[in-house]
N, C-alpha and C positions, 0 to 999 in steps of 0.2 A: 232173430228167429232162425231155427235150423232149416237149411235148404236141403235139396235132394241128396247131396253126398252125406250130410250128417244123418239124415233119416235112414238112408241106405245102410250106413255103418251100424246104426242102432238096430235096425231090422236084422242084419246079419248076425249080430251078437245075440239077439234074442232067439233067432233060429237055431243057433249052435247050442244055446243053453237050455231052452225049454220046449223045443218042438217035440211033440209026443208026450209031454208031461200032463199029469192030471191035476187040476186045480182042486185042492182039498178045502180051501177057504178063501174068501175075498172080504177084505175090510175096507170100507169107504169112510173116511173121517171128515171129509168136507165135500159137499156136492155143489157149492156155489162157484161154478166156473162160467165162462161166457155162454156155454151151453151146459146147463146143470146136468150132473150125472144122474141118470134115471133111477128112481126108487127101486126098480126091478133089477138093477144091475147085478147085485150080489146073487140073487136067486137064479139068474140066467147064466151065471159063470161057475158057481160052485158045483163040483163033481163033474164038470165037463173036461174033456181031453183036448189039448191043443193039437190040431191036425196040420195046420199050416200057418206060416207067418209071411206076409208079403207087404210090399210098399206100393201105394197108389199115390202118385204125386208126392206131397209132403206128409202123407198120412201113413201110419202103420196099421195094417189090418191083421188081426189075430183070429183065424178061423177055428171054430170049435166043432166037436163031433155031435153037438145037439142042434145043429143047423142054425146056430147064431154066430155072429162075428163081432169082435170088439173093434171099434174104430177109434184110433188114438192119434191125437195131434198134440205137439209139444208147445205150441203157442210161442211166446217170446222167451220164456225162461224155464220151460219144462225139462226135466231130466228123468231118465229111466235108469234105475239102479238094479243090478243083479247081485244077489248075495247067496252064498252057499247055505247059510243058516240064518235064523231069525236074529236081527240085531238086538242088542240089549236095550237100547233106547232109540226110538224113532226120532228123526229130526223134526224141527218145527213145521216145515212145509211138506212133509210126507203125507199126502192126502189119500192115497189108495195103496193097498198092499195085496198082492196075490201070493198065496201059499201053495206051492206045488211040490210034487215028489221029486223034482229036479232042482229046486232052489226057490228063492224068494225074489219076487219082482216088486219094486217100489216105484211109485209115481210121485215125484217131487216137483212142485211148481210154485215158485215164490209169488208170481203175479197173478196166477190162476187165469191166464189167457188160453191155456191149453184146453183139450177136450178129451173126454173118455165116454164113449157112447156104446150102445149095444143094438144090433139090428139083425133082422133075419138075413141069413146069408143069401138067400134067393132074391132078396130085395136090395142087395148092397148097392147096385147101380142107381137105385132110386133115392138113395140117401142124399140129402142136400149138399153134402161135401163133394159128391162126385157127379152130380147131374150135368154140370156145364163145363167139365174138364176137357181141355184140349188133349193133344197126343203126348205120349211120354217121349222124352228125348232119345231113349234107346229103342223106340219102336221102329221097325223097318218101314212103317208107313210115313215116317217123317222124312220127306224128300224135299228137294229144292222146289219142285212144282207145287207141293202142298203149301210150303211156306210162302212162296211167291203169290199164290192164290189168296192166302189169308191176309197178306200185307198190301195187296194191290190197291185197295181203296182207303188205306189208312194214311193220314197226314201226321199222325203222332210220331214222335221220335222213336227210332228203332229200339232204343234201350227200354223205353216205356212199354213198347209192344212185347218185348221179351218177358216182361213181368206179368203180362196178361195170361192168366192160367187157362183161359179158354182157347189159346192158340197153341202154346207148348206148356205143359204142366211141370212143376217142380223147380223151375229156375227162379232164383231170387236175386237180390241186389248184388251180392258178391260175384256170383258166377255170370251174371249178365255183363258186368263190367269186364271181367276177365276174358270171357268168350269174344266180346267185341274187339278187345285189344288183340287177341290172338288172330282174329279174322281181318284185322287192320281196317275196321269199319268204324266211323265216327258215331258215337251215341246220339249225336245231334241230327243225323240224317233222317229225313222223313221216310217212314217205313216203305211207302209205295215206290221210292226211288231205287230200291235195291234190285239189281239185275238177277237173273236166274243163276249166273255164276257166283255172284256175291252171296245169294241164299245158300248155295251149295257149300261155299267156304265157311259161312256162319254155322251151318249145321255141323260140319266137321269140327269146327272149333268148339262148339258146345259139347259135343260128345267127348272130345279129347280132354277138355277142361274138367268135365264132370268125372271122367274115368280117373284122371290123375288125383282129383280131390278125394274120391272114394278110397283109392289106394293109400292115401295119406291119412285116412280116418276123419276127413272133413276139416273145417276151419274153426279154431277156437279163438273167438275175439272177446266174448264176455262170459255168457252163461253156459255155453255148450260144453258138455263133457260126454265121453263114451260111457257105456253102462258099467265099465270096471273102474270108472273114476278118472281115467287118464284123458289127456286132451288130444285133439287132432293136431296135425302140424302142417296142413296145407297153407295156413296163413304165412308160413315161411317161404312159400313158393309163389305168393301173389306177385303179379307183375305190376299192377296199377292200383288195386283196391287198397285204400287207406295209405297211399304212398305220395300224398300231395307234396309237390316241390322237388321230389326226387327224380332222377333220370330213370326211365324205364329200361329194362334189360337190353332191348334191341334198338335203343334210340340212336339216331344219326345226327341229332341236332346238338347245338352247343347249349349246355345247361344254363349259362348266364343269360343268354338271349331268349331262349324258349321258356325258361323258368320251370322246366320239369313237368311232371304229371299234374294235370289240372283237376280240381274238384269243382263240380257244379251241382245244383239241385234240379232234379227232374221229377215232377209229380210227387213232390215232398220227400224224395229219396236222394241220397248222395250218389253221384256218378263220378267215376275217376277214369281219365283217359289221357292219351298222348296226342296233342294237337298236330305234331309233326308226322307221326306214323299212321294215325287213323284218319281216313278221308271219307 
């Protein structure tokens, strides 16, 4: 599933390509997603002008001049493609197409776990996707005191807490492992044991990790691709994620005895970490 850096990369590409564009036509070929595309979707998007494109957590929000907003989530395998002109042939899983005076936007989703919804802009915060969201990683309100307060009564491992979107939104499995490594904090630590100083280090690591990933265009492991079809390359800069048995970049241990980066399962998700460096 695309995480914050991948969604931010796609948002930036859309913003550059179609901000200010007028939607001349919208075609929906399949509505059967985890949240069905509303029957009124075409009616509420055709002839509207795109006034703004932003990211909220792992969602892309396309604001229209008719006081409606498109809420877009890529799910497990969703892709957004930007084309200068109408393709001769749509691909098998191209489920929705936006025709604008600045180009064609195609939503492709093999597994159909994504979401394409329309909501009144004034009621955007009431949408179920945003009701219980925590703070954005780049929000100035994300402080060590905030994080310490949120974690103080939690006995769950800190890696699991980082995936809790009601605490900090947008962080997924890849960047939780990478940020904890950068902060030298073990993913096994009970959340409430983190000191104020460690919370501060973790927030710094989260922001630095996400910023680097955004600059690299995100991480391409399976399905993710940028709207121009190219891949992200932050996977080449991963320190621990998917590096089982390898020595981490800053490791001070002997690989033969420490056996390198360890992989464990936490809350049904893979976690990667260095037992020597992360405490």
